C-alpha positions in Angstrom: 56.5 132.7 120.7 59.7 134.8 121.0 61.6 131.9 122.6 60.4 129.5 119.8 61.6 132.0 117.2 65.0 132.2 118.8 65.2 128.4 119.0 64.3 128.1 115.3 66.8 130.7 114.3 69.6 129.0 116.2 68.6 125.6 114.8 68.7 127.0 111.2 72.0 128.6 111.8 73.4 125.4 113.2 72.2 123.4 110.2 73.6 126.0 107.8 77.0 125.9 109.6 77.0 122.1 109.6 76.3 122.1 105.8 79.2 124.5 105.3 81.5 122.4 107.5 80.6 119.2 105.5 81.3 121.1 102.2 84.7 122.2 103.5 85.6 118.7 104.9 84.7 117.0 101.6 86.6 119.5 99.6 89.7 119.2 101.6 89.6 115.4 101.7 89.0 115.2 97.9 92.0 117.5 97.3 94.2 115.4 99.6 93.5 112.3 97.6 95.7 113.6 94.8 98.7 113.6 97.1 98.3 109.9 98.0 100.7 107.9 95.8 99.6 104.3 96.5 96.4 103.0 94.8 95.9 100.7 97.8 95.5 103.8 100.0 93.6 105.9 97.5 90.6 103.6 97.2 89.9 103.2 100.9 90.1 107.0 101.3 87.7 107.6 98.4 85.3 105.0 99.9 85.5 106.8 103.3 84.7 110.1 101.6 81.7 108.4 100.0 80.5 107.2 103.4 80.7 110.7 104.8 78.7 112.0 101.8 76.1 109.2 102.2 75.6 110.0 105.9 75.1 113.7 105.1 72.8 113.5 102.1 70.5 111.0 103.9 69.2 113.7 106.1 69.7 116.7 103.8 67.0 118.0 101.4 67.8 119.1 97.9 64.9 121.0 96.4 66.3 121.5 92.9 68.1 119.6 90.2 71.5 121.1 91.2 73.3 120.6 94.5 72.6 124.3 95.4 76.1 124.9 96.6 75.7 122.5 99.5 78.4 120.2 98.1 81.9 120.8 96.6 81.8 121.4 92.8 83.7 118.1 92.3 80.5 116.2 93.3 77.9 116.0 90.5 74.3 115.8 91.5 71.2 114.8 89.6 67.6 113.9 90.6 65.1 111.8 88.8 61.9 113.3 87.4 59.8 111.4 89.9 62.0 112.7 92.8 62.4 109.1 94.1 66.1 109.0 93.3 69.0 111.4 93.9 72.5 110.7 92.6 75.8 112.1 93.8 78.9 111.3 91.8 82.6 112.1 92.2 85.8 110.5 90.9 89.6 110.6 91.1 92.3 109.0 88.9 94.0 105.9 90.4 96.7 106.1 87.7 97.1 107.4 84.2 94.6 105.0 82.7 92.0 104.3 85.4 89.5 106.5 87.2 87.8 105.5 90.4 84.2 106.6 90.3 82.2 106.7 93.5 78.4 107.2 93.4 75.9 107.5 96.2 72.3 106.8 95.5 69.5 108.1 97.7 66.1 106.5 97.4 63.4 108.8 98.9 60.7 106.9 100.7 59.6 105.7 104.1 62.3 105.1 105.3 64.9 106.9 103.2 67.6 104.6 102.0 71.2 105.5 100.8 73.5 103.2 99.0 77.2 103.5 98.0 78.7 102.1 94.8 82.1 102.4 93.0 83.5 101.5 89.6 87.0 101.5 88.1 86.7 103.0 84.7 89.5 102.6 82.1 90.0 105.6 79.9 92.4 106.9 77.3 93.5 110.5 78.0 93.0 112.9 75.2 95.7 115.5 74.4 93.3 118.4 74.6 91.3 117.0 77.5 93.7 116.7 80.4 90.8 116.3 83.0 88.2 113.7 82.7 84.6 115.0 83.1 81.7 112.7 83.7 78.1 113.7 83.5 75.3 111.7 85.2 71.7 111.6 84.1 68.5 109.7 85.0 66.0 109.0 82.3 62.4 107.6 82.6 61.2 104.7 80.4 57.9 102.8 80.2 57.2 99.2 79.2 54.0 97.3 79.6 52.8 99.7 82.2 56.0 99.6 84.2 57.9 102.8 84.8 61.6 102.5 85.3 64.3 105.1 85.9 67.6 104.4 84.3 71.1 105.7 85.1 73.7 106.8 82.7 77.1 108.3 83.5 78.8 109.6 80.3 82.4 110.6 79.6 82.0 114.1 78.2 85.2 114.0 76.2 84.6 110.8 74.3 80.8 110.9 74.4 80.8 107.2 75.6 78.6 105.9 78.4 80.9 104.5 81.1 78.2 103.4 83.5 74.7 102.3 82.6 72.0 100.8 84.7 68.5 99.9 83.4 66.5 100.2 86.6 67.5 102.1 89.8 64.6 100.6 91.7 65.8 97.1 91.0 69.3 98.0 92.0 68.0 99.1 95.4 65.9 96.0 95.7 69.0 93.8 95.2 70.8 95.8 97.9 67.8 95.2 100.3 67.8 91.5 99.4 71.4 91.3 100.6 70.3 92.8 104.0 67.5 90.3 104.7 68.0 88.4 107.9 65.4 85.7 107.8 64.1 83.3 105.1 60.7 85.0 105.2 62.3 88.4 104.5 64.3 86.8 101.7 61.3 85.3 100.0 59.3 88.5 100.3 62.1 90.7 98.9 63.1 88.2 96.2 59.5 88.1 94.9 59.8 91.8 94.3 63.2 91.4 92.6 61.8 88.6 90.3 58.8 90.7 89.4 61.0 93.6 88.3 63.4 91.3 86.5 60.6 89.5 84.6 59.5 92.9 83.2 63.1 93.8 82.1 63.6 90.3 80.6 60.5 90.8 78.4 61.6 94.2 77.2 63.3 93.6 73.8 64.9 97.0 74.0 67.0 95.6 76.9 68.0 92.3 75.3 71.7 93.5 74.7 72.0 94.8 78.3 74.1 92.5 80.4 72.9 94.1 83.7 76.5 94.1 84.8 75.9 96.8 87.4 73.8 94.4 89.4 76.8 92.9 91.4 75.0 89.7 92.4 73.9 88.9 88.9 75.5 87.0 86.0 74.6 87.3 82.3 76.0 85.2 79.4 75.3 85.5 75.7 75.5 82.8 73.1 78.0 83.2 70.3 75.3 84.2 67.8 73.9 86.7 70.3 70.4 85.3 70.0 70.3 83.7 73.5 70.8 85.5 76.8 71.1 83.5 80.1 70.6 85.4 83.3 71.2 83.8 86.8 71.7 84.8 90.4 71.6 83.0 93.7 70.0 83.7 97.2 71.6 82.2 100.3 69.1 81.0 102.8 69.4 79.8 106.4 72.1 77.1 106.9 74.0 78.4 103.8 71.6 76.7 101.5 71.7 78.2 98.0 68.7 78.8 95.8 69.1 79.8 92.2 66.9 82.0 90.0 67.2 83.1 86.4 65.8 83.0 82.8 66.7 82.0 79.3 65.8 84.8 76.9 65.7 84.1 73.2 65.7 86.9 70.6 62.9 86.2 68.1 63.2 89.5 66.2 64.6 93.0 66.8 61.4 93.8 68.6 60.4 90.6 70.3 61.9 88.1 72.8 60.7 84.9 74.4 61.4 84.4 78.1 61.7 81.1 79.8 62.0 81.5 83.6 64.1 78.9 85.3 62.7 77.0 88.3 65.4 75.5 90.6 64.4 71.9 91.3 67.9 70.8 92.4 66.6 69.1 95.5 64.2 66.9 93.4 66.8 65.8 90.8 68.3 62.7 92.2 70.8 61.9 89.4 71.7 65.1 87.7 74.1 63.4 85.2 71.3 61.4 83.8 68.3 63.7 84.3 66.4 65.4 81.5 66.0 69.0 82.5 64.0 72.0 81.3 63.3 75.5 82.4 60.6 74.0 84.7 63.0 71.4 86.0 66.3 73.2 86.3 69.5 72.2 88.0 70.2 75.6 89.6 73.5 77.2 89.0 75.3 80.4 88.1 76.3 80.0 84.5 79.7 81.3 83.4 79.6 80.4 79.7 77.3 79.2 76.9 78.7 76.5 74.7 77.1 76.0 71.2 76.8 72.3 70.2 75.6 70.8 66.9 73.4 67.7 66.9 73.3 65.6 63.7 70.0 64.0 62.6 
């Protein structure tokens, strides 16, 4: 019993020392970024710091809604109400008009997953606000029985949202989709992605959201803002591309009509003469919507 107690005490001390070391290392590396003159060198260093942070938080437990002094004050921390998601955010200016925001997302589950993201944010410095300050938050929303947790990172000085993301679970699913190694894994993961997307598409409150934080996703709006076209692709074995998406029409401020697009490219022999529909779609990633008028 005495030996076990000594071992536990040593282990706890070692973990505490490791946490302190990580805090010091992260603090020093973040401070040194300010002395790097070239943007081409700043970004790789910030990404490397993000990788160190990601490796540390994956195996570290945060019991509260603050980082409890385990991390440098430059790293902002927030946890979702469900406890499924934990977010770690830090940033540095690349130049006088652009901040490079790094954020690490931890998804608690079995297994625990950690993802790294970054965004370049343009900003206009305010005379009385020399230092940019961003505040992250995670809110919970419900639609048609589906609970989603959404991310917002706000610029405190301007009050503007600089990063918004409608569904953290979907973001993680897209990352998992990119890691699939077989077609069976792709099909299984993509079914989960499509199920979540269908719920978001049917939520009229999200009609104006372009889902730009989903990196493998493209959204276009018609000029009158009454049509939204969402598309993405999945690469299968042999570099074969399959496309998925939906056309969403705004019927009223509170209702939308969703037409899911079914890729039938392999069954359309003459695309230039074929009559297509949402059920017989020539799969593609759409980069624009062109309005046309038909007489008669």
